[in-house]
N, C-alpha and C positions, 0 to 999 in steps of 0.2 A: 418520604416514600411513596413512588404515582402507585397509583392504581397498575398500570404496565408493566410494571418493576414485576407491582404483588402477584399477576396473573402471568407474567415467566417462573417467579420462583411452583406456584404449584404448575405451572407445566410443565416442570419440571420431577414434582414430585409425581407424577399423575405420569412420568414416560407418552408427555405428549410433544410434536407441533405446534413449533412457537405458534401464539397467535391461533390455537382455536380454542381458545377457552372466550367465554365473554362476560362475561355478570351476571345476565338474566340464562341460563341454561338453566336449568334442571339436572339435581347432580346426581335422579335416580334414571335420569336418562343417558348419561355421563357411562359409558364403556365401560373405559378403565377408571371405575370410580365404584370403587374394593375394599376389605378390609385392611389389604394391606395394604392403597391406597392414604386412609383414615388415617395409619399409623405413620405414616412417613410425614402427613401434613401434620401431625404434632409431637411432630420433631421437627417439621420447618421450623411451625410460630413457637415455642417453646426455645431452640437454637437462637430465632433469626429477634425472634421478639421475645423474651421474657416471661411470657404465658405458656400457666400450664392446665389445657387443656385433657380429658380423659373419653373414656371412647363415647362416654354416653350423651356428650355435649353436639355428640354430630345431628342425636336423631333432635333437635330443635332447626337444624340446614338444610334447607331445601335446594336456594341457589347457592350458587358458585357469590354471590354479590350478600351469601351468609357469610359464606372462611370469609371473605374479604374484610366486614367490618369486621369480625374479636383481630384482624394483624393489623392495629393499630404497635406502634411503637409505645 
């Protein structure tokens, strides 16, 4: 899966317009990035990539690129 496809999945999970996310964006600066979004991303990564993440895993994430890095098949 390409980076742009992963970004589209994240944008859908975060209910953002297509093309809104860039890998270098800082998560805390994204208005839509909240606890419900984190849960949606956890489900997305488990369903699409078969990886289990916990809410505490997100403490180490600072940028969109950090989330993309765990979205490997």
